[in-house]
C-alpha positions in Angstrom: -36.4 -8.8 -1.9 -32.6 -8.1 -1.8 -29.9 -8.4 -4.3 -26.2 -7.8 -4.4 -23.5 -7.4 -7.1 -19.8 -6.6 -7.1 -17.1 -5.8 -9.5 -14.4 -7.9 -7.7 -13.5 -11.5 -8.4 -14.8 -14.2 -6.0 -12.4 -15.9 -3.6 -13.4 -19.0 -1.7 -13.8 -19.0 2.1 -14.1 -22.7 2.9 -15.3 -24.4 6.1 -18.4 -24.5 8.2 -17.1 -21.8 10.5 -16.3 -19.2 7.8 -17.9 -15.8 8.7 -21.2 -14.9 7.1 -22.1 -11.4 5.9 -25.3 -9.7 7.1 -27.6 -7.1 5.4 -25.1 -4.4 6.3 -22.3 -6.2 4.5 -20.3 -7.0 7.7 -19.8 -10.3 9.6 -23.2 -11.0 11.1 -26.4 -13.0 11.4 -29.2 -11.3 9.4 -29.4 -7.6 10.5 -27.3 -7.9 13.7 -23.5 -8.2 13.8 -21.4 -11.0 15.2 -17.9 -10.8 16.6 -16.3 -12.6 13.7 -13.5 -11.0 11.6 -13.0 -11.7 7.9 -9.6 -13.1 6.9 -7.0 -10.4 6.8 -7.0 -8.5 3.5 -10.5 -9.6 2.4 -12.5 -7.3 0.2 -16.2 -8.0 0.4 -19.0 -6.4 -1.7 -22.7 -6.8 -1.1 -25.9 -5.4 -2.4 -29.0 -6.2 -0.3 -32.6 -5.2 -0.2 -34.9 -5.3 2.7 -38.4 -3.9 2.3 -37.9 -0.5 0.5 -34.2 -0.3 1.4 -31.3 -1.3 -1.0 -27.9 -1.3 0.6 -24.6 -1.5 -1.3 -21.6 -2.1 0.9 -17.8 -2.5 0.4 -15.9 -3.9 3.4 -12.2 -4.2 3.7 -10.4 -6.2 6.4 -7.7 -3.6 7.0 -5.7 -5.7 9.5 -6.4 -9.1 11.2 -8.7 -7.3 13.7 -9.7 -4.0 12.2 -12.2 -3.6 9.3 -13.9 -0.7 7.6 -17.0 -0.4 5.5 -18.5 2.1 3.1 -22.2 1.8 2.5 -24.5 3.5 -0.1 -28.2 3.0 0.6 -31.3 3.9 -1.4 -34.7 3.9 0.4 -37.8 4.2 -1.7 -41.0 5.9 -0.5 -39.0 7.7 2.2 -40.6 11.1 3.0 -37.7 13.5 3.5 -36.7 16.9 1.9 -33.5 15.4 0.5 -35.4 12.6 -1.3 -35.1 12.5 -5.1 -38.2 11.3 -6.9 -39.3 9.6 -3.7 -35.9 7.9 -3.1 -33.6 8.9 -0.2 -29.9 8.2 -0.8 -27.6 7.8 2.2 -23.8 7.3 2.5 -22.3 5.8 5.7 -19.0 4.5 7.0 -18.4 1.8 9.7 -15.4 0.7 11.7 -15.1 -2.6 13.6 -12.3 -3.9 15.9 -12.0 -7.4 17.3 -10.9 -6.8 20.9 -10.5 -10.5 21.8 -10.1 -13.5 19.5 -11.9 -16.7 20.2 -10.2 -19.4 22.3 -11.4 -22.7 23.7 -12.7 -21.0 26.7 -13.6 -17.4 25.8 -15.7 -15.9 23.0 -14.5 -13.5 20.4 -15.4 -9.9 21.3 -15.8 -7.0 18.8 -16.6 -3.3 19.2 -18.2 -1.5 16.3 -19.2 2.0 15.2 -21.9 2.0 12.5 -22.5 5.0 10.3 -20.0 6.9 12.5 -19.4 9.8 10.0 -22.7 9.7 8.1 -26.0 11.4 8.4 -26.9 9.3 11.4 -29.7 7.4 9.6 -27.9 4.1 10.5 -25.9 5.5 13.4 -25.3 2.9 16.2 -22.6 1.3 18.3 -22.3 -2.2 19.6 -20.2 -4.5 21.7 -20.8 -8.1 20.7 -19.5 -11.6 21.6 -19.6 -14.8 19.6 -18.7 -18.3 20.6 -18.6 -21.6 18.6 -20.1 -24.4 20.7 -19.5 -27.1 18.1 -18.4 -27.3 14.5 -20.8 -25.0 12.5 -22.7 -24.0 15.6 -22.3 -20.4 16.9 -24.1 -18.3 19.4 -23.9 -14.5 19.6 -25.0 -11.9 22.1 -24.4 -8.2 22.3 -25.4 -4.7 23.5 -26.3 -1.9 21.1 -26.8 1.8 21.2 -28.4 4.2 18.6 -30.4 2.2 16.1 -29.2 -1.0 17.8 -30.5 0.3 21.1 -33.9 1.5 19.9 -36.0 -1.6 20.6 -36.9 -2.7 24.2 -34.0 -0.9 25.9 -32.7 -2.5 29.1 -30.8 0.6 30.3 -29.3 3.9 29.4 -25.8 5.5 29.4 -26.5 9.2 29.3 -28.2 11.5 26.9 -27.9 10.9 23.2 -28.4 14.0 21.0 -31.3 13.8 18.5 -30.3 12.5 15.1 -30.9 15.1 12.3 -30.5 13.9 8.8 -28.5 16.9 7.6 -25.3 17.3 5.5 -23.6 14.3 7.1 -20.0 13.4 6.8 -18.9 14.5 10.3 -17.9 12.1 13.1 -20.8 11.7 15.5 -18.6 11.2 18.5 -21.1 13.1 20.8 -23.5 10.1 20.3 -21.1 7.2 20.6 -22.3 4.7 23.3 -24.8 7.2 24.6 -28.5 6.9 25.1 -30.7 3.8 25.4 -29.0 0.4 25.4 -30.6 -2.8 24.1 -29.7 -6.4 24.0 -29.5 -8.5 20.7 -28.4 -12.0 19.9 -28.9 -15.1 17.9 -27.7 -18.5 16.8 -26.4 -19.9 13.5 -25.8 -23.5 12.4 -24.0 -24.7 9.3 -24.5 -28.4 8.7 -21.9 -28.3 6.0 -19.6 -25.8 4.3 -22.4 -24.6 1.9 -25.5 -24.1 4.1 -26.0 -22.0 7.1 -29.3 -21.3 9.1 -29.6 -18.3 11.3 -32.1 -16.9 13.8 -31.7 -13.6 15.6 -33.4 -11.2 18.0 -33.0 -7.7 16.7 -32.7 -4.6 18.8 -33.4 -2.2 15.9 -37.0 -0.8 15.9 -36.6 0.7 12.3 -38.3 4.0 13.5 -37.1 6.0 10.5 -38.4 3.5 7.9 -41.7 2.8 9.6 -42.4 6.4 10.4 -41.5 7.8 7.0 -42.2 4.9 4.6 -44.3 1.9 4.1 -42.3 -0.7 6.1 -44.0 -2.3 9.1 -42.2 -3.9 11.9 -44.3 -6.5 13.7 -41.7 -8.7 15.4 -38.1 -8.5 16.6 -37.3 -12.1 15.3 -35.5 -12.6 12.0 -34.7 -15.9 10.2 -32.4 -16.6 7.4 -30.5 -19.1 5.3 -27.2 -18.6 3.5 -25.8 -20.6 0.7 -22.1 -20.4 -0.1 -21.0 -21.4 -3.6 -17.6 -23.1 -4.1 -16.3 -19.9 -5.5 -17.0 -18.1 -2.2 -20.1 -16.2 -3.4 -22.8 -16.0 -0.7 -26.5 -15.9 -1.4 -29.0 -15.4 1.4 -32.7 -15.3 1.9 -34.4 -13.8 5.0 -37.8 -13.5 6.7 -37.5 -10.4 8.8 -39.5 -8.4 11.3 -42.6 -10.4 10.9 -43.6 -9.4 7.4 -40.5 -8.5 5.3 -38.7 -10.7 2.8 -35.0 -10.0 2.1 -32.3 -11.5 0.1 -28.6 -10.9 -0.4 -25.8 -11.8 -2.9 -22.2 -11.2 -1.9 -18.8 -11.6 -3.5 -15.4 -11.6 -1.8 -11.8 -11.6 -2.8 -8.6 -11.5 -0.9 -5.6 -9.9 -2.7 -3.3 -11.3 0.1 -3.9 -14.9 -1.1 -4.2 -14.3 -4.8 -0.5 -14.8 -5.3 1.9 -12.8 -7.6 0.6 -12.5 -11.1 2.6 -14.4 -13.6 3.5 -18.0 -14.5 2.5 -18.2 -18.1 5.3 -16.0 -19.3 8.3 -17.6 -20.9 10.9 -19.1 -18.6 14.0 -17.0 -17.9 17.3 -18.0 -19.4 19.5 -20.1 -17.1 22.6 -18.5 -15.6 25.8 -19.3 -17.6 28.7 -19.9 -15.2 32.2 -18.9 -16.3 34.8 -21.4 -17.1 37.4 -21.8 -14.4 40.2 -19.3 -14.7 38.5 -17.2 -17.4 37.9 -14.3 -15.1 41.5 -13.2 -15.4 41.3 -12.8 -19.2 41.4 -9.1 -20.0 42.3 -9.4 -23.7 38.8 -8.3 -24.8 39.4 -4.8 -23.4 41.6 -3.9 -26.4 39.2 -5.4 -28.9 36.4 -3.0 -29.9 34.7 -5.9 -31.8 34.3 -8.0 -28.7 32.9 -5.0 -26.8 30.3 -4.3 -29.5 29.5 -8.0 -29.7 28.9 -8.1 -25.9 26.5 -5.2 -26.0 24.6 -6.6 -29.0 24.3 -10.0 -27.3 23.0 -8.4 -24.1 20.5 -6.3 -26.0 19.1 -9.2 -27.9 18.9 -11.5 -24.9 17.1 -8.8 -22.9 14.7 -8.1 -25.7 13.5 -11.7 -25.6 12.2 -10.8 -22.1 10.7 -7.5 -23.4 13.4 -5.6 -21.6 15.2 -2.7 -23.2 18.9 -2.1 -22.8 19.4 1.6 -23.5 23.1 1.7 -22.8 26.0 -0.5 -21.6 29.2 0.8 -20.0 31.9 -1.8 -20.0 34.9 -1.7 -17.7 37.4 -4.5 -17.1 35.7 -5.8 -14.0 32.4 -3.9 -14.0 29.4 -3.5 -16.3 26.8 -0.8 -15.8 23.5 -1.3 -17.6 20.9 1.4 -18.3 17.6 -0.7 -18.2 14.1 0.1 -19.2 11.4 -2.2 -17.9 8.0 -1.8 -19.7 6.7 -5.2 -18.7 7.3 -6.6 -15.2 5.2 -5.2 -12.3 7.7 -6.8 -9.9 11.0 -4.8 -10.4 13.0 -7.7 -9.0 11.9 -9.9 -11.9 13.2 -7.4 -14.4 16.5 -7.1 -12.4 16.9 -10.9 -12.2 16.3 -11.5 -15.9 18.8 -8.8 -16.8 21.4 -10.3 -14.5 20.9 -13.7 -16.2 21.4 -12.2 -19.6 24.5 -10.5 -18.4 26.1 -13.8 -17.4 25.5 -15.1 -20.9 26.8 -12.1 -22.9 29.5 -10.2 -21.0 33.2 -11.0 -20.9 34.3 -13.3 -18.0 36.4 -10.7 -16.3 33.3 -8.6 -15.5 32.5 -9.5 -11.8 30.3 -6.6 -10.8 26.9 -6.0 -12.4 25.4 -2.6 -11.9 21.8 -2.5 -13.2 20.2 1.0 -13.3 16.5 1.0 -14.0 15.3 4.3 -15.6 11.8 5.7 -15.8 11.1 8.8 -17.9 14.8 9.2 -18.3 15.4 9.3 -14.6 17.8 6.7 -13.0 15.8 5.3 -10.2 18.5 3.3 -8.3 21.6 1.3 -9.0 21.3 -2.4 -8.1 24.7 -3.8 -7.6 25.4 -7.6 -7.7 28.4 -9.8 -7.8 28.5 -12.1 -10.8 29.9 -14.9 -8.7 26.9 -14.7 -6.4 24.5 -14.9 -9.3 26.3 -18.0 -10.5 26.4 -19.6 -7.1 22.9 -18.9 -5.9 20.7 -19.5 -8.9 19.0 -22.5 -7.3 18.8 -21.0 -3.8 16.0 -18.9 -2.2 15.8 -15.3 -3.6 16.5 -14.0 -0.1 20.1 -15.3 -0.4 20.9 -13.1 -3.4 19.0 -10.2 -1.8 21.4 -10.4 1.2 24.3 -9.9 -1.1 22.8 -7.1 -3.2 23.2 -3.4 -2.7 20.7 -0.8 -3.9 22.2 2.7 -4.0 21.4 6.0 -5.5 22.0 6.1 -9.2 22.7 9.8 -9.4 25.7 10.2 -11.7 26.0 6.4 -12.3 23.8 5.7 -15.2 25.4 5.9 -18.7 23.6 8.1 -21.2 21.3 6.4 -23.7 22.9 5.2 -26.8 22.4 7.1 -30.1 19.4 5.9 -32.0 17.3 4.8 -28.9 15.5 8.2 -29.0 13.4 9.8 -30.2 10.6 7.2 -30.3 6.8 7.3 -30.8 4.1 5.0 -29.4 0.3 5.2 -29.7 -2.8 3.2 -28.9 -6.5 3.2 -29.4 -8.8 1.6 -26.9 -12.3 1.9 -25.3 -12.7 4.0 -22.2 -15.2 4.4 -19.4 -15.5 7.4 -17.0 -17.7 6.9 -14.0 -19.2 9.1 -11.4 -20.8 7.8 -8.2 -23.2 8.9 -5.5 -24.7 12.0 -7.1 -28.2 12.3 -5.5 -29.8 12.7 -8.9 -27.8 10.0 -10.7 -26.2 7.6 -8.2 -24.2 5.9 -10.9 -23.3 8.0 -14.0 -20.8 7.5 -16.7 -19.5 8.0 -20.3 -18.1 5.4 -22.6 -16.3 5.8 -25.9 -13.0 5.5 -27.7 -9.7 7.0 -26.5 -6.6 7.6 -28.7 -3.3 8.1 -26.9 0.1 9.0 -28.2 3.5 9.5 -26.7 6.6 11.1 -28.4 9.7 10.7 -26.4 11.9 13.4 -27.8 14.8 12.5 -25.5 14.8 10.1 -22.5 13.4 12.7 -20.2 11.5 15.1 -22.5 8.1 13.6 -23.4 5.2 15.0 -25.5 2.0 13.1 -24.8 -1.7 13.5 -25.4 -5.0 11.8 -25.2 -8.2 12.4 -27.2 -11.6 10.9 -26.5 -14.8 10.4 -28.6 -17.9 9.7 -26.5 -20.3 7.1 -27.8 -22.8 7.0 -25.0 -23.2 8.2 -21.4 -25.0 10.6 -19.0 -22.2 12.5 -17.2 -23.6 15.6 -18.8 -26.6 15.1 -16.6 -24.6 15.4 -13.4 -25.5 19.0 -12.5 -24.7 20.5 -9.1 -27.1 23.4 -8.7 -26.9 23.9 -5.0 -25.7 27.1 -3.4 -22.0 27.3 -2.5 -19.6 30.0 -1.4 -16.7 28.3 -3.3 -15.7 28.7 -6.9 -17.0 25.9 -9.1 -13.7 24.1 -9.7 -15.2 20.6 -10.0 -19.0 20.9 -9.9 -19.0 22.1 -13.6 -18.0 18.7 -14.6 -21.3 18.1 -16.4 -20.7 21.1 -18.7 -17.3 19.6 -19.7 -18.9 16.3 -20.5 -21.8 17.9 -22.4 -19.6 20.1 -24.6 -16.4 18.1 -24.8 -17.1 15.6 -27.6 -14.5 15.0 -29.0 -12.2 16.2 -26.2 -8.5 16.6 -25.6 -8.1 15.0 -22.2 -4.5 16.2 -21.9 -1.8 17.4 -24.2 1.5 18.1 -22.3 5.2 18.5 -22.6 6.8 16.9 -19.6 10.5 17.1 -18.5 11.9 14.9 -15.8 15.3 14.9 -14.2 17.7 14.3 -11.3 18.8 17.7 -10.0 20.9 16.1 -7.3 21.5 13.1 -5.1 18.2 11.7 -3.7 16.4 14.3 -5.7 13.9 13.9 -8.6 12.2 16.6 -10.6 9.3 17.1 -13.0 8.0 20.1 -15.0 4.8 19.7 -17.0 3.4 22.2 -19.4 0.2 22.3 -21.5 -3.3 21.1 -21.2 -2.8 19.3 -17.9 -6.2 17.6 -17.5 -9.8 17.8 -18.7 -10.6 21.1 -16.9 -7.3 22.9 -16.5 -4.2 24.0 -18.5 -1.0 25.6 -17.3 2.2 24.5 -15.7 3.0 22.1 -12.9 6.4 21.7 -11.2 7.4 19.1 -8.6 10.5 18.2 -6.6 10.9 14.9 -4.6 13.5 13.9 -2.0 13.6 10.2 -1.7 16.8 8.2 -0.6 16.9 4.7 -2.0 17.0 3.0 1.4 14.6 5.2 3.2 10.9 4.7 4.1 10.4 8.4 4.2 10.1 10.9 1.4 9.2 14.6 1.0 7.8 16.4 -2.0 6.7 19.8 -3.1 4.5 20.8 -6.0 3.4 24.2 -7.3 0.9 24.7 -10.2 -0.2 27.7 -12.3 -3.5 26.9 -13.9 -5.9 28.3 -16.5 -9.5 27.1 -16.8 -10.1 25.3 -20.1 -13.1 25.9 -22.3 -16.0 23.5 -21.8 -15.4 21.9 -25.2 -12.0 20.7 -24.0 -10.2 21.7 -27.2 -7.5 24.4 -27.4 -9.2 27.4 -25.8 -9.1 28.7 -22.2 -11.7 30.9 -20.4 -11.5 33.4 -17.6 -11.1 32.2 -14.0 -14.5 33.4 -12.9 -17.4 31.0 -12.1 -21.0 31.8 -11.5 -23.2 30.3 -8.7 -26.3 28.8 -10.4 -28.5 29.7 -7.4 -27.4 33.1 -6.3 -25.6 34.3 -9.5 -22.6 35.2 -7.4 -19.3 35.3 -9.3 -16.2 33.8 -7.7 -12.6 33.7 -8.9 -10.5 30.6 -9.1 -6.9 31.4 -8.0 -4.2 30.7 -10.6 -1.7 29.3 -8.1 -2.1 26.2 -6.0 0.2 23.5 -4.6 1.3 21.3 -1.8 4.0 20.1 0.5 3.9 16.3 0.9 5.3 13.7 3.2 5.3 10.0 2.4 6.1 7.0 4.7 6.2 3.3 4.3 5.1 1.8 7.6 6.0 -1.7 6.5 3.7 -4.8 5.9 2.3 -3.0 2.9 0.9 0.1 4.7 1.7 3.4 3.1 0.8 6.9 4.5 0.8 10.3 2.8 0.1 13.8 4.1 -0.4 16.7 1.7 -0.6 20.2 3.0 -1.3 23.3 0.9 -3.7 25.2 -1.3 -6.4 23.5 -3.3 -8.1 24.5 -6.6 -10.8 26.6 -5.0 -8.3 28.6 -3.0 -9.0 26.8 0.3 -6.1 25.8 2.5 -5.9 22.5 4.3 -4.5 18.9 4.4 -5.2 15.5 2.9 -4.4 12.4 4.9 -4.2 9.1 2.9 -3.6 5.5 4.0 -3.2 2.6 1.6 -2.5 -1.0 2.0 -0.5 -2.5 -0.9 -0.1 -6.2 -1.5 2.9 -7.9 -3.1 0.9 -8.8 -6.2 0.2 -5.1 -6.9 -3.4 -4.9 -5.5 -3.9 -1.8 -3.4 -6.8 -0.6 -1.2 -6.8 2.9 0.4 -8.8 5.7 1.9 -8.2 9.5 2.1 -9.8 12.5 3.8 -9.3 16.2 3.1 -10.2 19.0 5.5 -9.6 22.6 4.6 -10.5 26.0 5.9 -13.7 25.9 3.7 -16.5 25.6 6.2 -18.6 22.5 6.2 -21.6 24.6 5.1 -19.7 26.0 2.1 -18.6 22.5 1.1 -22.2 21.2 1.2 -23.5 17.7 1.5 -20.8 15.4 2.9 -19.1 18.3 4.8 -15.6 17.4 3.6 -13.9 15.4 0.8 -13.2 11.8 1.5 -13.2 8.5 -0.4 -11.9 5.1 -1.1 -9.6 3.9 -3.9 -8.7 0.5 -5.3 -5.8 -0.3 -7.6 -6.1 -3.6 -9.5 -3.1 -4.8 -11.6 -4.0 -5.9 -15.1 -1.7 -8.9 -14.6 -4.3 -10.4 -12.2 -6.5 -11.0 -15.2 -3.9 -11.7 -17.8 -2.0 -14.2 -15.7 1.3 -12.8 -17.0 3.5 -9.8 -16.0 2.3 -6.3 -16.8 3.0 -2.9 -15.3 -0.5 -1.6 -16.2 -3.1 -1.2 -13.5 -6.5 0.4 -13.1 -7.3 2.6 -10.2 -10.9 3.2 -9.1 -11.7 6.1 -6.8 -15.0 6.2 -4.9 -15.6 9.6 -3.5 -18.5 9.8 -1.1 -19.5 13.0 -3.0 -17.5 15.1 -5.4 -17.5 18.7 -4.4 -15.4 21.9 -4.9 -13.7 22.0 -1.5 -10.4 20.1 -1.2 -10.1 19.4 -4.9 -6.6 18.9 -6.4 -5.2 19.2 -9.9 -5.2 15.8 -11.8 -1.8 16.0 -13.4 -0.1 13.0 -14.9 3.4 11.7 -13.9 3.6 12.6 -10.2 7.0 11.4 -9.0 6.6 9.3 -5.8 4.8 6.3 -7.2 7.3 6.2 -10.1 10.4 6.4 -7.9 9.6 4.1 -4.9 9.1 1.0 -7.1 12.8 0.7 -7.6 14.0 1.7 -4.1 15.0 -0.8 -1.5 11.8 -1.0 0.7 9.6 -1.8 -2.3 12.0 -3.7 -4.4 12.7 -6.1 -1.5 9.0 -6.9 -1.2 8.9 -8.4 -4.7 12.4 -10.0 -4.5 10.8 -13.5 -4.5 10.4 -13.0 -8.3 14.2 -12.5 -8.9 14.7 -16.0 -10.3 11.4 -16.1 -12.1 
């Protein structure tokens, strides 16, 4: 039997020719791939069981032709030294690229690397072609290597090194498209947009499973039926390899087509055009009462949209607003609503609106609009007002916050869940409980904040890494912190933010920085408002916290649980960073420096961000710590998903949840988890990012 679950919402893929997902969670028939590509931006999650194998796969269509997959497999009754209680756990990554798209005359052609940086258990490569002969009718044929070339080979392309199920995590380029080559193929027919019937000839002999477990492979022929619900959920049943029953349940979503969250918020105020000739009236400039009235009116109108006017600087023809936006995930929506309120509250002679959003007391940018443009273009496309808007550096422009705005105190109490994935002993572990958070903003840019948790249930304390390592245990002692930290102070910090110069942003954080480390963290970021490129530097001085996560700290010496060797955690770490916006939602980041364990190296990250705030990314870290010292997985790598809360509320919100899936959490390549890093705060209000959400300006 097979089963599949996912934590993402379903999104319909209609039509008889919509791609189907196979047992590997990629476009395919049953066990074999097809040349189909999912719609651009699609996230698919599957959980499938065939015989003793249970495969959980996340697939992301990175671009219209390129997709990547991460798979976590559990195989019962698998005789191997790394098996835990008779279950072998395996992690693998795939890449697929559609070389040719289908036309009336030619088939679609895709090249694929399966398990290309895993242990090699599912390692294989393929070149596959698929062609639709009639509505709902598709034929597929391909050539496979590795696992996909293991049954009835028709040729060979050199010598393929023997697969050894070792640490895994390294690219297996010495095996790609080498060794025996076999043919596979199949046919599928969808009589309507709900049902699909498939038959395939498999080139996988399942040597590992039949040789080490109870599975028997008696035939290369597989048969299956898929049912697609109206929501887009796919359920499948299979009869495979002559004696196995399989089933699959898949969910898909596409952030690209979900739209911008919002729509149930209150409508914005209409623009109030000036009376003809009133722009020349400057009498108000000598009347303090009218000035105060204008600021009061603007503050009240903005408050109706949950926007905070911290200060207003009025000049005869210009008004500069210090704006705080706690609500709108699309910065342009906050800017647009502020501009509308300014037309209704400010004297008619004020022609230039300068709106300065601030975050943690730092002016992010200055958005400069002409009042006459706001009046004339209210009912035009948002691109028209964007063309007439300037976004410039706000250094030295923002007025100081008015007296009485600060200090301020906010707090919240809410449930929390901390999860850990892919530990061989506990594939999914977690703690759940209650979290109390508080923030005291002493001044606009000096903030005291903290978070305390009380665990109600969980098993993170059972995540114990007892294998030998030549690195200090900077992260593998996590189970001890979970076991003894109840209640726990997650963080308690005093943070100071500022603008030391044009295009520069700074942060200094002191205190209990995260669950495992206290100390000091300083950061400097260079980011021009109209640039896609940014550079940053961060240096940290750390002390290891006591396992109870209260106020004490301990020495920086850790003990290897196997050898008893004592290793020192260095006090100082830090990185130089480069950030680049490639356009079309793709963001890259490179961090080079020293990590917590004292190893030196670099982290490469690539994310795709959608206009509605969804974000999907991957990262990899390689340091001078040897793969042997790192342990299983060889180096740190993972996937991350950011899901805006507004997607579920249906109304604007700046809150989002980020889920990071590490293939295996180890000590090598580990960074400090300090709050308030600058780049993500700053770029929201700079031209490249603000322009992406400008369609919300009039909303």
